[in-house]
MISEPA-671943 format. One record per atom (N, C-alpha, C): residue in one letter; x, y, z. Coordinates in steps of 0.2 Angstrom, whole numbers, padded with zeros to 4 digits, always signed. Each point is the difference from the previous one (the first is absolute). Layout:
! MISEPA-671943
aXYZ
...
//
This chain:
! MISEPA-671943
m+0354+0375+0143
m-0003-0001-0007
m+0003-0006-0004
l-0004-0004-0002
l+0003-0006-0004
l+0000+0003-0008
t+0006+0000-0002
t+0002+0002-0007
t+0002-0006-0004
i-0004-0001-0006
i+0001-0005-0004
i+0004+0003-0006
s+0007-0002+0000
s+0004+0003-0005
s+0003-0005-0005
i-0001-0007+0002
i+0002-0005-0004
i-0001+0001-0008
d+0004-0001-0004
d-0001+0000-0007
d-0005-0005-0003
p-0005+0001-0002
p-0005-0005-0003
p+0003-0005-0005
v+0005+0003-0004
v+0003-0004-0005
v+0007-0004+0003
i+0000-0006+0000
i+0006-0004+0003
i+0006+0001-0005
f-0001-0001-0006
f+0005+0001-0005
f-0004+0000-0007
s+0004+0002-0005
s-0003+0001-0007
s+0005-0004-0005
l-0003-0003-0005
l+0004-0003-0005
l-0003+0003-0007
g+0004+0005-0002
g-0003+0004-0006
g-0007+0003+0002
p-0005-0002-0004
p-0006+0003+0001
p-0004-0003+0005
l+0002-0006+0002
l-0003-0004+0005
l+0002+0001+0007
s-0005+0002+0005
s+0001+0002+0007
s-0003-0005+0004
i+0004-0003+0005
i-0002-0005+0005
i-0002+0004+0006
r-0006+0000+0002
r-0003+0004+0006
r-0001-0004+0006
w+0000+0003+0005
w-0002-0004+0006
w-0007-0002+0000
y-0004+0004-0003
y-0007-0002-0001
y-0001-0007-0004
g+0004+0000-0005
g-0001-0007-0004
g+0003-0006+0004
v+0005+0002+0004
v+0003-0006+0004
v-0005-0002+0005
m-0003+0005+0004
m-0005-0002+0005
m-0007-0003-0003
v-0002+0002-0006
v-0005-0003-0003
v+0001-0008-0002
s+0006-0001-0002
s+0003-0006-0002
s+0000-0005+0006
l+0002+0003+0006
l+0000-0004+0006
l-0007-0001+0003
a-0004+0005-0002
a-0007-0001+0002
a-0004-0006-0004
v+0002+0000-0006
v-0003-0006-0004
v+0003-0007+0002
i+0006+0000+0002
i+0003-0006+0002
i-0003-0002+0007
a-0001+0005+0004
a-0003-0002+0007
a-0007-0003-0001
l-0004+0004-0005
l-0007-0002-0001
l+0000-0007-0003
v+0005-0002-0005
v+0000-0007-0003
v+0001-0005+0006
i+0005+0001+0004
i+0003-0005+0005
i-0006-0001+0005
i-0003+0005+0002
i-0006-0001+0005
i-0006-0003-0003
t-0001+0002-0006
t-0006-0003-0003
t+0001-0007-0002
l+0006-0002-0002
l+0002-0007-0001
l-0001-0004+0007
h+0003+0003+0005
h-0001-0003+0007
h-0007-0002+0002
e-0004+0005-0001
e-0007+0000+0001
e-0004-0005-0004
a+0002+0000-0007
a-0003-0005-0004
a+0002-0007+0002
k+0006-0001+0002
k+0002-0007+0002
k-0004-0002+0006
r-0001+0005+0005
r-0004-0002+0006
r-0007-0002-0002
m-0003+0004-0005
m-0007-0002-0002
m+0000-0005-0006
i+0005-0003-0001
i+0000-0006-0005
i-0002+0003-0007
i+0003+0005-0002
i-0001+0003-0007
i+0006-0001-0004
s+0000-0002-0006
s+0005-0001-0005
s+0005+0006+0000
q+0006+0000+0002
q+0005+0005-0001
q+0001+0002-0007
d+0000-0005-0004
d+0001+0002-0008
d-0005+0004-0002
f-0006-0002+0002
f-0006+0004-0002
f+0000+0007+0002
v+0002+0001+0007
v+0001+0007+0003
v+0006+0004-0004
l+0005-0003-0002
l+0005+0003-0003
l-0002+0003-0007
g-0004-0004-0003
g-0003+0002-0007
g-0004+0006+0001
l-0004+0000+0005
l-0004+0006+0002
l+0004+0006+0001
f+0005-0001+0004
f+0004+0005+0002
f+0004+0004-0006
l+0002-0005-0005
l+0003+0003-0006
l-0004+0005-0004
c-0007-0003-0001
c-0005+0004-0003
c-0001+0007+0004
g-0001-0002+0007
g-0002+0006+0004
g+0005+0005+0001
i+0006-0001+0000
i+0006+0005+0000
i+0000+0004-0006
v-0001-0003-0006
v+0000+0003-0006
v-0006+0005-0001
g-0006-0003+0002
g-0006+0004+0000
g+0000+0006+0005
g+0003-0002+0006
g+0001+0005+0005
g+0004+0006-0002
f+0006-0002-0003
f+0004+0006-0002
f-0003+0004-0005
i-0003-0003-0005
i-0003+0004-0005
i-0006+0004+0002
g-0004-0003+0005
g-0006+0004+0003
g+0002+0006+0004
g+0005-0002+0004
g+0003+0005+0005
g+0003+0006-0003
r+0004-0002-0005
r+0003+0006-0004
r-0005+0004-0004
a-0005-0003-0003
a-0005+0004-0004
a-0004+0004+0005
v-0002-0002+0006
v-0003+0004+0004
v+0004+0006+0003
h+0006-0002+0001
h+0005+0005+0003
h+0001+0006-0005
l+0001-0002-0007
l+0000+0005-0005
l-0006+0004-0001
i-0006-0003+0001
i-0006+0004+0000
i+0000+0005+0006
d+0002-0002+0006
d-0001+0004+0006
d+0005+0006+0000
h+0006-0001-0004
h+0005+0005+0000
h+0001+0002-0007
w-0005+0001-0004
w+0000+0001-0007
w+0003+0007-0002
s-0001+0005+0005
s+0003+0006-0001
s+0008+0000+0000
y+0002-0004+0004
y+0008-0001+0000
y+0002-0003-0006
y-0003-0005-0002
y+0003-0004-0006
y-0001+0003-0006
v-0005+0005-0001
v-0001+0004-0006
v+0006+0004-0001
a+0003+0003+0006
a+0006+0004+0000
a+0006-0004+0000
h+0000-0006+0002
h+0006-0005+0000
h-0002-0006-0004
p-0001+0000-0006
p-0002-0006-0004
p+0005-0006+0000
a+0006+0002+0001
a+0005-0006+0000
a-0001-0004+0006
d-0003+0002+0006
d+0000-0003+0006
d-0006-0005+0000
i-0004+0000-0006
i-0006-0004+0000
i+0002-0008+0000
f+0005-0001-0003
f+0002-0007-0001
f+0005-0002+0005
g+0001+0003+0006
g+0004-0001+0006
g-0004-0005+0004
f+0004-0002+0006
f-0003-0005+0005
f-0002+0003+0006
a+0001+0007+0001
a-0001+0003+0006
a-0007+0003+0001
g-0004-0003+0004
g-0007+0002+0001
g-0005-0006-0002
l-0003-0002+0005
l-0005-0005-0002
l-0006+0001+0005
a-0006+0000-0003
a-0006+0001+0004
a-0003-0006+0003
l+0000-0001+0006
l-0002-0006+0003
l-0007-0003-0002
y-0005+0004+0000
y-0006-0003-0003
y+0000-0001-0007
g+0004+0003-0004
g+0001-0001-0007
g+0003-0007-0001
a+0005-0001+0005
a+0003-0007+0000
a-0004-0005+0001
i-0005+0001+0005
i-0005-0005+0002
i-0004-0002-0005
i-0003+0005-0003
i-0005-0001-0006
i+0004-0003-0006
g+0006+0002-0001
g+0003-0003-0006
g+0002-0008+0002
a+0002-0001+0006
a+0001-0007+0002
a-0006-0004+0000
v-0005+0002+0002
v-0007-0004+0000
v-0002-0001-0007
l+0001+0005-0005
l-0002-0001-0007
l+0004-0005-0003
a+0007+0000+0002
a+0004-0005-0003
a-0001-0007+0002
v-0002-0001+0007
v-0001-0006+0003
v-0007-0003-0003
w-0004+0005-0001
w-0007-0002-0003
w+0001-0003-0007
i+0005+0003-0004
i+0001-0003-0007
i+0004-0007+0001
f+0004+0000+0005
f+0004-0006+0001
f-0005-0006+0001
m-0005+0001+0005
m-0005-0005+0001
m-0004-0002-0005
k-0002+0005-0005
k-0003-0001-0006
k+0004-0005-0004
i+0006+0001-0001
i+0004-0004-0004
i+0001-0007+0003
q+0000+0000+0007
q+0000-0007+0003
q-0006-0003+0001
r-0006+0003-0002
r-0007-0002+0000
r-0001-0002+0007
k+0001+0004+0005
k-0002-0001+0007
k-0004+0006+0002
p-0005-0001+0004
p-0004+0006+0002
p+0004+0005+0005
f-0001+0006-0002
f+0004+0005+0004
f-0002+0000+0007
l-0006-0001+0002
l-0002+0000+0007
l+0003-0006+0004
s+0003-0005-0003
s+0004-0005+0003
s+0006+0002+0003
l+0002+0006-0001
l+0007+0003+0003
l-0001+0002+0007
d-0005-0002+0004
d-0001+0003+0007
d+0006-0002+0004
g+0003-0006-0001
g+0006-0002+0004
g+0006+0003-0002
v+0001+0001-0006
v+0006+0004-0002
v-0001+0007+0002
a-0006+0003+0000
a-0001+0007+0002
a+0002+0001+0007
e-0002-0005+0004
e+0002+0000+0007
e+0007-0001+0002
a+0004-0004-0004
a+0007+0000+0000
a+0003+0006-0002
v-0002+0004-0005
v+0003+0006-0002
v-0002+0005+0006
a-0005+0000+0003
a-0002+0005+0005
a+0005+0000+0006
v+0003-0006+0001
v+0004+0000+0006
v+0007+0004-0002
g+0002-0001-0006
g+0007+0003-0002
g-0001+0007-0002
a-0006+0002-0003
a-0001+0006-0003
a+0002+0007+0004
p-0002+0000+0006
p+0001+0006+0004
p+0007+0001+0002
l+0004-0006+0001
l+0007+0001+0001
l+0004+0002-0006
a-0002-0003-0006
a+0003+0003-0006
a-0002+0007-0001
q-0006+0002+0002
q-0001+0008-0001
q+0004+0004+0005
a+0001-0003+0006
a+0005+0004+0005
a+0007+0001-0003
l+0002-0005-0004
l+0007+0000-0003
l+0000+0005-0005
g-0006+0000-0004
g-0001+0005-0006
g+0000+0007+0003
r-0003+0001+0006
r+0000+0007+0002
r+0006+0002+0003
l+0005-0005+0002
l+0006+0002+0002
l+0004+0003-0006
g-0001-0003-0006
g+0002+0002-0007
g-0002+0007-0001
c-0007+0002+0001
c-0002+0006-0001
c+0003+0005+0005
t+0002-0002+0006
t+0003+0005+0005
t+0007+0002-0003
l+0003-0005-0002
l+0007+0002-0003
l+0000+0004-0006
n-0005-0002-0004
n-0001+0003-0007
n-0003+0007+0001
g-0004+0001+0005
g-0003+0007+0000
g-0007+0001-0003
c-0002-0005-0004
c-0007+0000-0003
c-0005-0001+0006
c-0006+0001-0002
c-0006+0000+0005
c+0001+0004+0006
f+0004+0005-0001
f+0001+0005+0006
f-0006+0003+0003
g+0001+0003+0006
g-0006+0003+0003
g+0000+0007-0001
k-0006+0003+0003
k-0001+0007-0001
k+0005+0004+0005
l-0001+0006+0000
l+0004+0004+0005
l-0002-0001+0007
s+0005-0001+0004
s-0002-0002+0007
s+0001+0006+0005
p-0004+0001+0005
p+0001+0005+0005
p+0005-0001+0005
y+0002-0007+0000
y+0005-0002+0005
y+0007+0001-0002
n+0005+0000+0004
n+0007+0001-0001
n+0004-0006+0001
s-0003-0006+0002
s+0004-0005+0002
s-0004-0007-0002
f+0004-0005-0001
f-0003-0007-0001
f-0003-0002+0007
p-0006-0004+0000
p-0003-0003-0006
p-0005+0005-0003
g+0000+0006+0002
g-0005+0005-0004
g+0002+0002-0006
a+0006+0000-0002
a+0003+0003-0006
a+0007-0003-0002
v+0001+0000-0006
v+0007-0001-0003
v+0002+0005-0005
i+0006+0000-0001
i+0003+0005-0005
i+0003-0004-0006
y-0001+0002-0006
y+0003-0004-0006
y+0005+0005-0003
t+0006-0002-0002
t+0005+0004-0003
t-0002+0000-0008
t+0003+0003-0004
t-0001+0001-0007
t-0001-0007-0003
r-0005-0001-0004
r-0001-0006-0004
r-0006+0001-0005
d+0000-0005-0005
d-0004+0001-0006
d-0007-0002+0001
t-0001-0003+0006
t-0007-0002+0001
t-0004+0005+0004
i+0002+0005+0002
i-0003+0005+0004
i+0001+0007-0003
p-0005+0004-0001
p+0000+0006-0003
p+0005+0005+0005
p+0004+0004-0003
p+0005+0004+0003
p-0003+0004+0006
q-0006+0002+0000
q-0003+0004+0006
q-0001-0004+0006
y+0001-0007-0001
y-0001-0004+0006
y+0007-0003+0002
w+0005+0002-0003
w+0007-0002+0003
w+0002+0004+0006
g+0002-0003+0005
g+0003+0003+0006
g-0005+0003+0005
v-0007-0002-0001
v-0005+0003+0004
v-0003-0006+0004
p-0003+0000+0006
p-0003-0005+0003
p-0007-0003-0004
l+0000-0006-0001
l-0005-0004-0003
l-0003-0005+0004
y-0006-0002+0000
y-0002-0006+0003
y+0003-0006-0002
p+0003-0005+0004
p+0003-0006-0003
p-0005-0005-0001
t-0004+0001-0005
t-0006-0004-0002
t+0003-0007-0002
q+0006+0000-0004
q+0002-0007-0002
q+0002-0004+0007
i+0002+0003+0005
i+0002-0004+0006
i-0007-0002+0003
y-0005+0005+0000
y-0006-0002+0003
y-0003-0006-0003
f+0000+0000-0007
f-0003-0006-0004
f+0004-0006+0002
m+0007+0001+0000
m+0004-0006+0002
m-0002-0003+0006
i-0001+0004+0005
i-0002-0003+0007
i-0007-0003+0000
w-0004+0003-0004
w-0007-0002+0000
w+0000-0007-0004
n+0004-0001-0005
n+0000-0006-0004
n+0003-0006+0005
f+0005+0002+0004
f+0003-0005+0004
f-0005-0002+0006
i-0004+0005+0002
i-0005-0002+0005
i-0006-0005-0003
v-0002+0002-0006
v-0004-0004-0004
v+0003-0007-0001
f+0006-0001-0001
f+0003-0006-0001
f+0000-0004+0006
l+0001+0003+0006
l+0000-0004+0006
l-0007-0002+0002
i-0005+0004-0002
i-0007-0002+0001
i-0002-0006-0004
i+0002+0001-0006
i-0002-0006-0005
i+0003-0006+0002
w+0007+0000+0002
w+0004-0006+0002
w-0004-0003+0006
f-0002+0004+0005
f-0004-0003+0005
f-0006-0003-0002
l-0004+0003-0005
l-0006-0003-0001
l+0000-0006-0005
r+0006-0001-0003
r+0000-0005-0005
r-0002-0007+0003
g-0005-0003-0004
g-0003-0007+0003
g-0005+0001+0005
r-0001+0006+0002
r-0005+0001+0005
r-0007+0003-0002
i+0000+0002-0006
i-0006+0003-0003
i-0003-0005-0006
k-0006-0001+0001
k-0004-0005-0005
k-0005+0004-0003
p-0002-0002-0007
p+0004-0005-0003
p+0006+0002-0004
r+0003-0004-0003
r+0006+0002-0004
r-0001+0005-0005
g+0005+0005+0000
g-0001+0006-0005
g-0002+0006+0004
c-0003+0000+0006
c-0002+0005+0004
c+0006+0005+0002
l+0005-0003+0001
l+0006+0003+0003
l+0002+0005-0006
f-0001-0001-0006
f+0002+0004-0005
f-0004+0007+0000
f-0006-0001+0002
f-0005+0006+0000
f+0002+0004+0007
v+0002-0004+0005
v+0002+0004+0006
v+0006+0004-0002
y+0005-0003-0003
y+0006+0004-0002
y-0002+0006-0004
l-0004+0000-0005
l-0002+0005-0004
l-0004+0006+0004
c-0004-0002+0004
c-0003+0005+0005
c+0005+0004+0004
l+0004-0004+0003
l+0005+0003+0004
l+0005+0005-0004
y+0002-0002-0006
y+0004+0004-0004
y-0004+0006-0002
a-0006-0001-0002
a-0004+0006-0003
a-0001+0005+0006
i-0001-0002+0006
i-0001+0005+0005
i+0006+0004+0001
g+0006-0004+0001
g+0006+0004+0001
g+0002+0005-0006
d-0001-0003-0006
d+0001+0004-0006
d-0004+0006+0000
f-0006+0000+0001
f-0005+0005+0000
f+0002+0006+0005
s+0001-0003+0006
s+0002+0005+0005
s+0006+0004-0001
l+0006-0004-0002
l+0006+0003+0000
l+0001+0005-0006
r-0004-0001-0005
r+0000+0004-0006
r-0002+0007+0002
f-0003+0001+0005
f-0001+0007+0002
f+0006+0004+0002
l+0005-0003+0001
l+0007+0003+0002
l+0005-0001-0006
r-0002-0003-0006
r+0004-0001-0005
r-0001+0005-0006
y+0005+0003-0002
y+0000+0005-0006
y-0003-0003-0006
s-0005+0005-0003
s-0003-0002-0006
s-0001+0007-0004
d+0001+0000-0006
d-0001+0006-0004
d-0007+0000-0003
t-0004-0005+0001
t-0006-0001-0003
t-0005-0002+0005
s-0007+0001-0001
s-0005-0002+0004
s-0006-0002-0004
y-0004-0005+0002
y-0005-0002-0004
y-0007+0001+0004
l-0004-0005+0001
l-0006+0001+0003
l+0000+0002+0007
w-0004+0005+0002
w+0000+0003+0007
w+0007+0002+0003
g+0005+0001-0005
g+0006+0003+0002
g+0005-0006+0002
l-0002-0006-0001
l+0004-0006+0002
l+0005-0001-0006
q+0005-0004+0002
q+0005-0002-0005
q-0003-0006-0003
q+0003-0001-0006
q-0002-0006-0004
q+0001-0007+0004
g+0005+0000+0004
g+0001-0006+0004
g-0005-0001+0005
q-0002+0005+0003
q-0005+0000+0005
q-0007-0002-0002
i-0001+0002-0006
i-0007-0002-0003
i+0001-0008-0002
i+0005-0002-0002
i+0001-0007-0001
i+0000-0004+0006
s+0003+0003+0005
s+0000-0004+0007
s-0007-0001+0003
l-0004+0006-0001
l-0007-0001+0002
l-0004-0005-0004
i+0001-0001-0006
i-0003-0005-0004
i+0002-0007+0002
v+0007-0001+0001
v+0003-0006+0002
v-0003-0002+0007
l+0000+0005+0004
l-0003-0002+0007
l-0007-0002+0000
v-0004+0004-0004
v-0007-0002+0000
v-0001-0007-0003
v+0003-0001-0006
v-0001-0007-0003
v+0003-0005+0004
a+0006+0000+0003
a+0003-0005+0003
a-0003-0001+0007
l-0003+0005+0003
l-0003-0001+0006
l-0007-0004-0001
s-0003+0002-0005
s-0007-0003-0002
s+0001-0007-0002
l+0005-0002-0004
l+0002-0007-0002
l+0002-0004+0006
l+0004+0003+0005
l+0002-0003+0006
l-0007-0002+0004
i-0004+0005+0001
i-0006-0002+0004
i-0005-0005-0003
i-0001+0001-0006
i-0004-0005-0004
i+0003-0007+0000
r+0007-0001-0001
r+0003-0006+0000
r+0000-0003+0007
m+0001+0003+0005
m+0000-0002+0007
m-0007-0002+0002
y-0005+0004-0002
y-0007-0001+0002
y-0003-0007-0003
r+0002+0000-0007
r-0002-0007-0003
r+0003-0006+0003
f+0006+0001+0002
f+0004-0006+0003
f-0003-0002+0007
r-0002+0005+0004
r-0003-0001+0006
r-0007-0002+0000
r-0003+0001-0006
r-0007-0002+0000
r-0001-0007-0002
k+0005-0003-0002
k+0000-0008-0002
k+0000-0003+0007
p-0003-0007-0001
p+0000-0004+0006
p+0007-0001+0003
i+0001-0001+0006
i+0007+0000+0003
i+0004-0006-0004
a-0003-0006+0000
a+0003-0006-0003
a+0002+0002-0007
q-0004+0003-0004
q+0001+0001-0007
q+0005+0006-0001
g+0000+0005+0005
g+0005+0005+0000
g+0007-0003+0001
e+0001-0005+0005
e+0006-0003+0001
e+0002-0004-0005
l-0004-0004-0004
l+0002-0004-0005
l+0002+0005-0006
i-0003+0005-0002
i+0002+0005-0005
i+0007+0003+0002
d+0001+0002+0006
d+0006+0003+0002
d+0006-0005-0001
q-0002-0007+0002
q+0006-0005-0001
q+0001-0001-0007
m-0005+0000-0004
m+0001-0001-0008
m+0004+0006-0002
e-0001+0006+0002
e+0004+0006-0002
e+0007-0001+0002
q+0001-0002+0006
q+0007-0001+0002
q+0004-0005-0004
n-0003-0005-0002
n+0003-0005-0004
n+0000+0001-0007
r-0003+0006-0003
r+0000+0001-0007
r+0006+0003-0002
g+0003-0002-0006
g+0006+0003-0002
g+0000-0001-0008
y+0005+0002-0003
y+0001-0001-0007
y+0006-0004-0002
//
């Protein structure tokens, strides 16, 4: 049996606690920035412009991710109001929504059309799943996003967590589905798929929708094994409902975008594709 007993807090300075979760999220952001800048350079997109987008997106992503996490775990934070202003716990879809909103505001200020970000979105899609895999490693060490009770007694079917503040006491020392590790593996698989497809899917921007579809499929499926104290429509978790919406919207946009591109005359399609490859800020 795999027992995760590592202390989620690395060290404390007075009221400030440095957790493994925060370290891994920081590494995830760094990895995302590095890969996105690499892809932006490959697609001849201004790296200064990309960095400006990232600054807004990171701030908006943190606010959105934290807000949705608080809503999703409101019963806990009502009982522990002091933890509301901490850094442990971010909802991925909240982070995506917050980042997109912040980037939309940035583009309005820059007086540039939001839909012109197809190249940047494709660059982000390459690094995003690897960053999410690193973030899930933080979840594994932290104990958050833990799984339901597992009927298995050994890994990979189950893990055991020792005492920690991110898991209710009744789930200490009992077999749980290692959902964080499953998410981490799925994110890494998505990263490999996206990395292979980069530059192979036309027109530009479609790769971002492929990434959203793959992530939504994995997130919806794996959440059946993830613990949740609330259910919404049809007994599904909040994240599963969001995953379904993301999958339907992203898949529809992907099909429409590729269909329109293929409907253009071959010469015109090649010309447009070349113009997109040479476009940058």
